[in-house]
C-alpha positions as CSV (number, residue, x, y, z in Angstrom):
1,M,272.8,189.8,148.9
2,E,274.9,190.0,145.8
3,P,273.4,192.3,143.2
4,R,272.6,191.0,139.7
5,S,275.1,192.2,137.1
6,S,273.8,194.8,134.8
7,L,275.5,192.8,132.0
8,T,273.7,189.6,132.8
9,P,270.0,190.2,133.6
10,S,267.8,187.2,133.9
11,A,266.4,186.2,130.5
12,E,263.1,185.8,132.1
13,E,260.6,188.5,131.3
14,P,257.3,188.9,133.1
15,S,254.6,187.1,131.2
16,S,251.1,188.7,130.8
17,I,250.0,186.7,133.7
18,T,253.0,187.8,135.8
19,R,252.4,191.4,134.7
20,A,248.8,191.2,135.9
21,A,250.0,189.7,139.2
22,L,252.7,192.4,139.6
23,R,250.1,195.1,139.0
24,S,247.6,193.5,141.4
25,R,250.3,193.4,144.1
26,L,251.4,197.0,143.6
27,D,250.8,199.0,146.7
28,L,251.1,202.7,146.0
29,I,250.4,205.1,148.9
30,V,250.1,208.7,147.6
31,A,250.3,210.8,150.7
32,D,250.9,214.1,148.8
33,R,248.4,214.9,146.1
34,R,251.0,216.9,144.1
35,W,252.4,213.5,142.9
36,R,249.2,212.8,140.9
37,A,249.1,216.4,139.5
38,S,252.8,216.1,138.4
39,V,253.0,212.5,137.0
40,P,250.3,211.5,134.5
41,N,249.2,207.9,135.0
42,L,251.2,207.6,138.2
43,E,250.2,203.9,139.0
44,A,250.9,202.8,135.4
45,L,254.4,204.4,135.4
46,V,255.4,202.8,138.7
47,A,254.1,199.4,137.3
48,R,256.1,200.0,134.1
49,C,259.2,200.7,136.2
50,L,258.7,197.5,138.1
51,E,258.1,195.5,134.9
52,A,261.2,197.0,133.1
53,S,263.3,196.2,136.2
54,W,262.0,192.6,136.4
55,P,265.1,190.8,135.0
56,W,267.3,192.4,137.7
57,L,264.9,191.9,140.7
58,D,264.1,189.3,143.3
59,R,261.0,187.7,141.8
60,D,259.2,187.2,145.1
61,R,259.3,190.9,146.1
62,V,256.9,193.7,145.1
63,P,257.6,196.6,147.4
64,A,255.2,199.2,148.7
65,F,255.7,202.7,147.5
66,L,255.1,205.8,149.6
67,L,254.9,209.1,147.7
68,A,255.1,211.9,150.3
69,G,256.4,215.3,150.8
70,D,259.8,216.4,152.2
71,H,258.4,216.7,155.7
72,A,257.4,213.1,155.9
73,I,260.6,211.8,154.2
74,K,262.7,214.0,156.5
75,A,261.1,212.3,159.5
76,L,261.7,208.9,158.1
77,N,265.3,209.8,157.2
78,A,265.9,211.1,160.8
79,A,264.3,208.0,162.4
80,F,266.0,205.3,160.3
81,R,269.3,207.0,159.1
82,D,269.9,209.6,161.8
83,K,269.9,212.3,159.1
84,N,267.6,215.2,159.9
85,K,267.0,216.3,156.3
86,P,264.8,215.1,153.4
87,T,266.3,213.0,150.7
88,N,265.0,212.0,147.2
89,V,264.4,208.3,147.9
90,L,264.6,206.0,150.8
91,T,264.6,202.2,150.5
92,F,263.7,199.9,153.3
93,E,264.6,196.2,153.2
94,E,262.2,193.3,152.9
95,N,260.7,193.3,156.4
96,G,259.4,196.8,155.9
97,A,256.2,198.0,157.4
98,F,254.2,197.0,154.3
99,G,255.8,193.6,153.5
100,D,258.2,193.1,150.6
101,G,260.3,196.2,151.2
102,D,259.3,199.9,151.0
103,I,260.4,202.7,148.7
104,A,259.6,206.3,149.8
105,L,260.0,209.4,147.7
106,A,260.0,213.1,148.6
107,Y,258.0,215.3,146.3
108,E,259.8,218.7,146.8
109,T,263.3,217.1,146.7
110,V,262.5,215.2,143.5
111,R,260.9,218.3,141.9
112,R,263.9,220.5,142.9
113,E,266.5,217.9,141.5
114,A,264.6,217.5,138.2
115,K,264.4,221.2,137.7
116,A,268.1,221.8,138.6
117,S,269.2,219.1,136.2
118,G,266.8,220.1,133.4
119,K,265.0,216.7,133.4
120,K,261.3,216.0,133.0
121,F,259.8,215.4,136.4
122,S,258.3,212.1,135.3
123,H,261.7,210.9,134.0
124,H,263.5,211.8,137.2
125,F,260.7,210.1,139.2
126,A,261.0,206.9,137.1
127,H,264.8,207.0,137.6
128,L,264.4,207.1,141.4
129,V,261.8,204.4,141.4
130,V,264.2,202.2,139.4
131,H,267.1,203.3,141.8
132,G,265.0,202.2,144.8
133,L,264.1,198.8,143.2
134,L,267.8,198.1,142.5
135,H,268.7,198.9,146.1
136,L,266.1,196.3,147.2
137,A,267.8,193.8,144.7
138,G,271.1,194.3,146.6
139,H,272.7,197.0,144.4
140,D,274.6,199.9,146.2
141,H,276.8,202.8,145.2
142,H,279.2,203.3,148.1
143,R,282.3,202.3,146.1
144,P,283.1,203.5,142.6
145,D,282.7,200.0,141.0
146,E,279.3,199.6,142.7
147,A,278.2,203.0,141.6
148,R,279.2,202.3,138.0
149,L,277.4,199.0,137.9
150,M,274.3,200.5,139.4
151,E,274.3,203.5,137.0
152,M,274.8,201.1,134.0
153,T,271.9,199.0,135.2
154,E,269.7,202.0,135.8
155,S,270.4,203.4,132.3
156,R,269.5,200.0,130.7
157,I,266.3,199.8,132.6
158,L,265.4,203.4,131.8
159,A,266.1,202.8,128.1
160,R,263.4,200.1,128.2
161,L,261.0,202.8,129.5
162,G,262.0,205.3,126.9
163,V,263.7,207.5,129.5
164,P,267.0,209.2,128.5
165,N,270.1,208.1,130.3
166,P,270.3,210.3,133.4
167,W,274.1,210.0,133.5
168,R,274.7,211.7,130.2
169,M,274.7,215.5,129.7
170,G,271.4,216.7,128.3
171,G,269.7,213.4,129.4
172,G,266.1,214.5,129.6
173,R,265.5,218.2,129.2
174,G,261.8,219.1,129.5
175,A,258.8,219.9,131.6
């Protein structure tokens, strides 16, 4: 699937009816309770990430989200990517276990990365949710041109959420 260009998002925005439908279809599995303690209004933030990303996404897909710890994500990473280590976010294509694709995030890894880069945990989390959504829309970052396009798109979406550009120095210092 060819990714949407970050320079030409669809002009279509989710209507209030579509927003309600998006939120009603949102499947958020919180397997590690530290997520709720660390991200205020967790469900609302994930829904806002989905809505802000809407112009760049396949309109028929609302993925399931798994918020787990490093141990669970390490097991998934080993099983599906032959990498026996945790990673920040894993994205599984459309025919995932829960339907329209799956996005899984590892608490300890996300926490460690946010702290190391001086970013607010909720901002780094939002960035990785958007990153996973863009992967489901066909974006990738294996080549420099792909990475640049994906980073530009992420920064545009994050700006819609009031999240500082993660690719700029000092982009998001805080608790």
